[in-house]
C-alpha positions as CSV (number, residue, x, y, z in Angstrom):
1,M,0.0,0.0,0.0
2,L,2.7,2.4,1.0
3,A,4.8,1.5,-2.0
4,N,1.8,2.2,-4.3
5,I,1.4,5.7,-2.7
6,V,5.1,6.5,-3.1
7,N,5.0,5.3,-6.7
8,T,1.9,7.5,-7.4
9,F,3.7,10.5,-6.0
10,A,6.7,9.7,-8.1
11,N,4.4,9.6,-11.2
12,C,3.1,13.1,-10.4
13,F,6.6,14.5,-11.0
14,K,6.9,12.6,-14.3
15,I,4.2,14.8,-15.9
16,P,5.8,18.2,-16.7
17,E,2.6,20.2,-16.3
18,L,1.6,18.6,-13.0
19,K,5.1,18.9,-11.7
20,S,5.2,22.6,-12.4
21,R,1.8,23.1,-10.8
22,I,2.8,21.2,-7.6
23,L,6.1,23.2,-7.3
24,F,4.3,26.5,-8.0
25,T,1.7,25.6,-5.2
26,L,4.4,24.8,-2.7
27,I,6.3,28.0,-3.4
28,V,3.2,30.2,-3.1
29,L,2.2,28.4,0.2
30,A,5.8,29.1,1.5
31,I,5.3,32.8,0.7
32,C,2.0,32.7,2.7
33,R,3.9,31.3,5.7
34,V,6.4,34.1,5.4
35,A,3.5,36.6,5.6
36,A,2.6,35.0,9.0
37,M,6.1,35.5,10.3
38,I,7.0,39.1,9.4
39,P,6.0,41.4,12.4
40,I,4.3,44.8,11.9
41,P,6.7,47.6,12.7
42,G,6.0,49.2,16.1
43,L,4.5,46.2,17.8
44,D,6.0,43.8,20.3
45,G,4.8,40.5,18.8
46,A,7.0,38.4,21.0
47,K,5.2,39.6,24.1
48,L,1.8,38.7,22.6
49,A,3.1,35.3,21.5
50,D,4.2,34.6,25.1
51,Y,0.6,35.5,26.2
52,F,-0.9,33.1,23.7
53,D,1.4,30.3,24.9
54,Q,0.4,30.9,28.5
55,Q,-3.3,30.8,27.5
56,A,-2.8,27.6,25.7
57,A,-1.0,26.1,28.6
58,S,-3.8,27.1,31.0
59,G,-6.4,25.5,28.8
60,D,-8.1,28.7,27.7
61,G,-7.7,29.0,23.9
62,G,-10.9,30.9,23.2
63,L,-12.0,32.4,19.9
64,L,-8.8,34.4,19.5
65,G,-6.8,31.1,19.7
66,M,-9.0,29.6,17.0
67,Y,-8.6,32.7,14.9
68,S,-4.9,32.6,15.4
69,M,-4.9,29.0,14.2
70,F,-6.7,30.0,10.9
71,T,-4.0,32.7,10.4
72,G,-1.2,30.2,11.0
73,G,-0.1,32.1,14.2
74,A,0.1,35.5,12.5
75,L,-2.2,37.1,15.0
76,E,-0.2,36.1,18.0
77,R,3.0,37.4,16.3
78,C,1.4,40.7,15.3
79,A,2.4,39.8,11.7
80,I,1.4,41.4,8.4
81,G,-1.0,38.5,7.8
82,A,-2.8,38.8,11.1
83,L,-6.2,39.3,9.5
84,G,-5.6,36.2,7.5
85,I,-8.0,35.3,4.7
86,M,-11.1,35.7,6.8
87,P,-12.1,39.1,5.4
88,Y,-12.3,37.6,2.0
89,I,-14.4,34.7,3.4
90,S,-16.7,37.2,5.1
91,A,-17.0,39.2,1.8
92,T,-18.0,35.9,0.1
93,I,-20.6,35.3,2.7
94,I,-22.1,38.7,2.3
95,L,-22.3,38.5,-1.5
96,Q,-23.8,35.0,-1.3
97,L,-26.5,36.4,1.0
98,L,-27.1,39.4,-1.3
99,T,-27.2,37.3,-4.4
100,A,-30.0,35.2,-2.9
101,V,-32.1,38.3,-1.9
102,V,-31.2,41.0,-4.4
103,P,-32.8,40.4,-7.8
104,Q,-30.1,42.4,-9.7
105,L,-27.3,40.3,-8.3
106,S,-29.2,37.1,-8.8
107,K,-29.8,38.0,-12.5
108,L,-26.1,39.0,-12.8
109,A,-25.0,35.6,-11.5
110,R,-26.9,33.8,-14.3
111,E,-25.5,36.0,-17.1
112,E,-22.4,35.1,-19.0
113,G,-19.4,36.7,-17.3
114,G,-21.6,37.7,-14.3
115,R,-19.8,35.4,-11.9
116,A,-16.6,37.1,-12.7
117,K,-18.1,40.5,-11.9
118,I,-19.5,39.2,-8.6
119,I,-16.0,37.9,-7.7
120,Q,-14.6,41.4,-8.5
121,Y,-17.3,42.9,-6.2
122,G,-16.0,40.5,-3.5
123,R,-12.5,41.8,-3.9
124,Y,-13.7,45.4,-3.4
125,M,-15.7,44.4,-0.4
126,T,-12.7,42.6,1.0
127,V,-10.7,45.9,0.9
128,V,-13.5,47.6,2.8
129,L,-13.7,44.9,5.4
130,C,-9.9,44.8,5.8
131,L,-9.9,48.6,6.5
132,G,-12.6,48.3,9.1
133,Q,-11.2,45.1,10.8
134,G,-7.7,46.4,10.6
135,L,-8.6,49.6,12.4
136,V,-10.4,47.6,15.1
137,M,-7.4,45.3,15.5
138,A,-5.0,48.2,15.6
139,I,-7.1,49.9,18.4
140,G,-7.4,46.6,20.2
141,W,-3.6,46.2,20.2
142,E,-3.4,49.7,21.8
143,N,-5.6,48.5,24.6
144,A,-4.3,45.0,24.8
145,G,-5.5,44.5,28.4
146,N,-9.1,44.9,27.3
147,L,-8.8,42.7,24.2
148,F,-6.7,40.0,25.8
149,P,-7.9,39.3,29.4
150,G,-5.0,38.9,31.8
151,F,-2.4,40.5,29.4
152,Q,0.2,42.6,31.2
153,G,2.3,45.2,29.4
154,K,2.2,47.3,26.3
155,L,2.2,46.1,22.6
156,V,2.5,49.5,20.8
157,M,5.9,51.0,20.9
158,Y,5.0,54.2,18.9
159,D,4.3,57.6,20.4
160,A,2.6,58.9,17.3
161,I,-0.6,57.0,17.7
162,W,-2.3,58.0,14.5
163,W,0.7,57.2,12.4
164,Y,0.7,53.8,14.1
165,R,-3.0,53.3,13.3
166,I,-2.7,54.4,9.6
167,Q,0.4,52.3,9.1
168,T,-1.1,49.2,10.7
169,V,-4.3,49.4,8.8
170,I,-2.5,49.7,5.5
171,I,-0.1,46.8,6.3
172,L,-2.9,44.5,7.5
173,T,-5.1,45.3,4.4
174,T,-2.1,44.7,2.1
175,G,-1.3,41.4,3.9
176,T,-4.9,40.1,3.4
177,L,-5.0,41.2,-0.2
178,L,-1.7,39.5,-0.8
179,L,-3.0,36.2,0.6
180,M,-6.2,36.6,-1.5
181,W,-4.2,37.1,-4.6
182,L,-1.8,34.2,-3.9
183,G,-4.8,32.0,-3.3
184,E,-6.3,32.9,-6.7
185,Q,-2.9,32.3,-8.3
186,I,-2.9,28.8,-6.8
187,T,-6.4,28.1,-8.1
188,E,-5.4,29.3,-11.6
189,R,-1.9,28.1,-12.0
190,G,-1.4,25.5,-9.2
191,I,-3.2,22.5,-8.0
192,G,-6.2,22.6,-5.7
193,N,-8.4,25.4,-4.4
194,G,-6.1,28.3,-3.4
195,I,-8.1,29.9,-0.7
196,S,-8.7,26.5,1.0
197,L,-5.0,25.7,0.8
198,V,-4.0,29.0,2.4
199,I,-6.3,28.2,5.3
200,S,-5.0,24.6,5.4
201,V,-1.3,25.6,5.5
202,G,-2.1,27.9,8.4
203,I,-3.7,25.0,10.3
204,L,-0.8,22.6,9.5
205,A,1.6,25.2,10.9
206,R,0.1,24.4,14.3
207,L,0.8,20.6,13.9
208,P,4.1,20.6,15.9
209,Q,2.4,22.4,18.8
210,A,-0.5,20.0,18.8
211,V,1.8,16.9,18.6
212,Q,3.9,18.3,21.5
213,A,0.8,18.9,23.6
214,L,-0.5,15.4,22.8
215,A,2.9,13.9,23.7
216,D,2.8,15.8,27.0
217,M,-0.3,13.8,27.9
218,F,1.7,10.6,28.0
219,R,4.3,12.0,30.4
220,S,4.3,10.2,33.8
221,I,3.2,12.3,36.8
222,E,3.4,11.5,40.4
223,G,0.3,10.0,41.9
224,A,-3.0,8.9,40.3
225,D,-2.9,11.7,37.6
226,A,-0.5,9.6,35.5
227,R,-3.2,7.0,34.6
228,F,-5.7,9.8,34.1
229,N,-3.6,11.6,31.5
230,F,-2.7,8.4,29.8
231,F,-6.4,7.6,29.4
232,H,-7.0,11.0,27.9
233,A,-4.2,10.5,25.4
234,I,-5.6,7.1,24.3
235,V,-9.1,8.6,23.9
236,M,-7.7,11.4,21.8
237,L,-5.9,8.9,19.5
238,C,-9.0,6.9,19.1
239,L,-11.0,10.0,18.5
240,L,-8.5,11.2,15.9
241,F,-8.8,8.1,13.8
242,G,-12.6,7.9,14.3
243,V,-13.1,11.5,13.2
244,I,-10.8,11.1,10.2
245,A,-12.7,8.0,9.2
246,G,-16.1,9.7,9.7
247,V,-15.0,12.8,7.8
248,I,-13.8,10.8,4.8
249,A,-17.0,8.7,4.8
250,V,-19.4,11.6,5.0
251,T,-17.3,13.7,2.6
252,Q,-17.4,10.9,0.0
253,A,-21.0,9.8,0.8
254,Q,-23.6,10.5,-1.9
255,R,-27.1,9.4,-2.9
256,K,-27.2,8.0,-6.4
257,V,-30.4,9.1,-8.2
258,A,-31.0,6.9,-11.3
259,V,-31.4,8.7,-14.6
260,Q,-32.7,7.1,-17.8
261,Y,-32.1,8.6,-21.2
262,A,-34.5,7.9,-24.1
263,Q,-33.5,7.2,-27.6
264,R,-33.4,10.5,-29.6
265,A,-32.4,11.9,-33.0
266,V,-29.4,14.3,-33.3
267,G,-29.3,15.5,-36.9
268,R,-29.4,12.4,-39.1
269,K,-28.1,10.2,-36.3
270,I,-30.1,8.2,-33.8
271,V,-28.5,8.3,-30.4
272,A,-29.3,5.3,-28.3
273,G,-30.6,5.7,-24.8
274,G,-28.9,4.6,-21.7
275,S,-28.9,4.7,-17.9
276,S,-26.7,6.7,-15.6
277,F,-27.0,8.2,-12.1
278,M,-26.9,11.7,-10.6
279,P,-24.7,11.9,-7.4
280,L,-26.2,14.0,-4.6
281,R,-23.6,14.6,-2.0
282,V,-24.6,14.3,1.6
283,N,-22.2,17.0,2.7
284,Y,-22.8,19.2,-0.3
285,A,-21.6,22.4,1.4
286,G,-18.3,20.9,2.6
287,V,-16.6,22.9,5.3
288,M,-18.0,26.2,4.3
289,P,-20.9,26.4,6.9
290,I,-18.4,26.0,9.7
291,I,-16.1,28.7,8.3
292,F,-19.1,31.0,7.7
293,A,-20.3,30.5,11.3
294,Q,-16.9,31.0,12.8
295,A,-16.3,34.1,10.7
296,I,-19.5,35.7,12.0
297,L,-19.1,34.7,15.6
298,M,-15.4,35.5,15.8
299,F,-15.6,39.3,16.3
300,P,-18.8,40.3,18.1
301,Q,-17.7,38.8,21.4
302,K,-14.4,40.6,21.5
303,I,-16.0,43.9,20.2
304,L,-18.6,43.7,23.0
305,Q,-16.0,42.9,25.6
306,F,-13.8,45.8,24.4
307,L,-16.7,48.3,24.4
308,G,-18.0,47.1,27.8
309,S,-14.5,47.4,29.4
310,S,-13.7,50.7,27.8
311,Y,-17.0,52.5,28.5
312,Q,-18.0,50.7,31.7
313,L,-21.2,49.2,30.3
314,P,-22.1,46.0,32.3
315,V,-24.8,45.0,29.8
316,L,-22.2,44.7,26.9
317,T,-19.8,42.9,29.2
318,S,-22.5,40.4,30.2
319,L,-23.5,39.8,26.6
320,A,-19.8,39.3,25.7
321,N,-19.6,36.6,28.5
322,M,-22.6,34.9,27.1
323,L,-20.8,34.7,23.7
324,N,-17.7,33.1,25.2
325,E,-16.6,29.9,23.5
326,G,-18.3,27.1,25.3
327,A,-21.2,29.2,26.7
328,F,-24.7,28.0,26.1
329,L,-25.7,30.9,23.9
330,Y,-22.5,30.6,21.9
331,M,-23.1,26.8,21.3
332,L,-26.7,27.4,20.4
333,L,-25.8,30.2,17.9
334,Y,-22.9,28.2,16.5
335,A,-25.1,25.1,15.9
336,A,-27.9,27.1,14.4
337,M,-25.6,29.0,12.0
338,I,-24.0,25.7,10.8
339,L,-27.5,24.3,10.1
340,F,-28.6,27.5,8.4
341,F,-25.5,27.9,6.2
342,S,-25.6,24.2,5.2
343,Y,-29.1,24.7,3.7
344,F,-28.2,28.2,2.5
345,W,-25.2,26.9,0.5
346,V,-27.3,24.2,-1.0
347,A,-30.1,26.7,-1.9
348,T,-27.7,29.0,-3.6
349,Q,-25.4,26.5,-5.3
350,F,-27.7,23.6,-6.2
351,N,-30.1,24.7,-8.8
352,E,-32.7,21.9,-9.1
353,I,-34.8,23.8,-11.7
354,Q,-31.8,24.1,-14.0
355,I,-30.9,20.5,-13.6
356,A,-34.5,19.4,-14.3
357,D,-34.5,21.6,-17.5
358,D,-31.2,20.2,-18.7
359,L,-32.4,16.6,-18.2
360,K,-35.5,17.4,-20.2
361,K,-33.6,19.0,-23.0
362,H,-31.3,15.9,-23.3
363,G,-34.1,13.4,-23.1
364,G,-33.3,12.3,-19.6
365,Y,-35.7,11.5,-16.8
366,I,-35.8,9.9,-13.3
367,P,-37.7,6.6,-13.4
368,G,-41.1,7.1,-11.8
369,V,-40.9,10.9,-11.8
370,R,-42.4,13.1,-14.5
371,P,-40.0,15.5,-16.3
372,G,-40.1,19.2,-15.6
373,Q,-41.5,20.6,-12.3
374,A,-42.0,17.1,-10.8
375,T,-38.3,16.3,-11.3
376,S,-37.4,19.7,-9.7
377,D,-39.6,19.0,-6.7
378,F,-38.1,15.5,-6.3
379,L,-34.6,16.8,-6.4
380,H,-35.4,19.6,-3.9
381,N,-37.0,17.1,-1.4
382,A,-34.2,14.6,-1.8
383,M,-31.5,17.3,-1.3
384,S,-33.3,18.7,1.7
385,R,-33.4,15.3,3.5
386,I,-29.7,14.4,2.9
387,T,-28.6,18.0,3.7
388,L,-30.1,17.6,7.2
389,A,-27.9,14.5,7.8
390,G,-24.8,16.4,6.5
391,A,-25.6,19.5,8.6
392,I,-26.0,17.5,11.8
393,F,-22.7,15.8,11.1
394,L,-21.0,19.2,10.6
395,T,-22.5,20.4,13.9
396,V,-21.2,17.4,15.8
397,I,-17.7,17.7,14.2
398,A,-17.5,21.5,14.9
399,T,-18.5,21.2,18.6
400,I,-16.1,18.3,19.4
401,P,-13.1,20.5,20.3
402,I,-15.2,22.8,22.5
403,L,-16.8,19.8,24.4
404,L,-13.4,18.1,24.8
405,N,-11.8,21.2,26.2
406,R,-14.7,22.0,28.6
407,A,-15.6,18.5,29.7
408,I,-12.3,16.7,30.2
409,A,-9.8,19.6,30.0
410,I,-8.1,18.4,26.8
411,P,-5.5,21.1,25.9
412,P,-6.9,23.5,23.2
413,A,-3.9,22.9,20.9
414,V,-4.9,19.2,20.8
415,A,-8.7,19.6,20.9
416,T,-8.8,22.2,18.2
417,F,-6.4,20.4,15.8
418,F,-7.4,16.8,16.4
419,G,-11.0,17.4,17.4
420,G,-13.0,18.1,14.3
421,T,-13.0,21.4,12.4
422,S,-9.4,21.4,11.5
423,I,-9.5,17.7,10.4
424,L,-12.6,18.4,8.3
425,I,-10.9,21.2,6.5
426,L,-7.6,19.3,6.0
427,V,-9.4,16.1,4.8
428,G,-11.7,18.0,2.5
429,V,-8.9,20.1,1.0
430,M,-6.7,17.0,0.7
431,L,-9.4,15.0,-1.1
432,D,-10.1,17.9,-3.5
433,T,-6.4,18.3,-4.3
434,M,-5.9,14.6,-4.8
435,R,-8.9,14.5,-7.2
436,Q,-7.3,17.2,-9.3
437,M,-4.0,15.4,-9.3
438,E,-5.9,12.2,-10.1
439,S,-7.3,13.8,-13.3
440,H,-3.8,14.7,-14.5
441,L,-2.6,11.2,-13.8
442,L,-5.5,9.5,-15.6
443,M,-5.0,11.7,-18.7
444,R,-1.4,10.3,-18.9
445,H,-2.6,6.7,-18.2
446,Y,-1.1,6.6,-14.7
447,D,-2.7,5.0,-11.7
448,G,-4.1,7.6,-9.2
449,F,-4.6,7.9,-5.5
450,L,-8.4,7.4,-5.2
451,K,-9.1,4.1,-6.9
452,K,-12.3,3.5,-5.1
453,G,-13.5,7.0,-5.7
454,R,-12.5,6.9,-9.3
455,L,-14.5,3.7,-10.0
456,R,-17.5,5.4,-8.4
457,G,-17.1,8.3,-10.7
458,R,-17.2,6.1,-13.9
459,F,-20.7,4.8,-13.5
């Protein structure tokens, strides 16, 4: 098995085009990591990094710890990529919502070249969001004690405060736009989805820290705690393999809807009918609902906490505490948003009316279902049912790290990385990238990675 995988990787570098795409992707991802290392002038990033290490050691990662994970540690280093790619994700969310409710945007999305214009609008909106979030982050670094509870000291080393703010906002905006552009370059010239890979490489950057924290759970301690910690480590290893197996199974799961094609005439030729199937994926939205939910819930809690501490408003402070990671209100909103965005993604991306019309035009029909509106209703109902199963799975996966951290005090570095969301992102991105590599290998008559998945795709 291992020999076949190694041989397949070797075959990837025998194809000049695929080799160049892989090397280009690796180089661009390395540049993304550099953006997470270069500190912003005038900020003491080392002091903030020590604070995050102390928080992780005490078992209190919080939302900022999760956000830092998505930025690959850029936030805790006060680096130029501290905003990460999340403003672009947020802009995508807003445009998806507007496309569903604004007729002009909905019409534009269906026109030729309209999708490219919407993507361009997303870039403009990313700049606006970066300017706003960059200013909030710059002011938050000025008042580090309010933004980071328990932080002692001063991060800003400039006396000219407005010069510091302008400079920081410009640098943070430029860093995010650079990551966005690099992600688009990977999608166009590399292999895999660029934005997803930028997020994934930031998560993988925390792998050594997670492995070290997991290894610490095996260390012998005087007294009865040794057996307790060892039990936790074994549970985490079992959970890791269980979550990976579950994520792969649900990501690959699909309902096969049989499609029959009638015999029809094309010009002077008679095209024979046949049978095929339409794959309806259980987890159609992938990891996007989790990313959307985290992007929305990431900032309100810290903003409310900052305003409540700065202006002595107990109501805002109480509301911020209710939105703390692990709190009942946070968990309720988190689960509700994942369910909502799972259905919302399907509603905006899966066009059952267009599919029914295309089947009718090409002489296809679902056995037992009349063509046209009946087929559209059938697909809508089928997709709604299987989306519920996928949404529940996403909710369980997303809440595993929080429950592990709160219930049995698993370190945040271990729970966040090995718990669910990170694994879901990494497995989804890896499968998507391997499928693209697979297509290049099959075109050159090489064996690929996903033999079982490839056989499914042929029927």
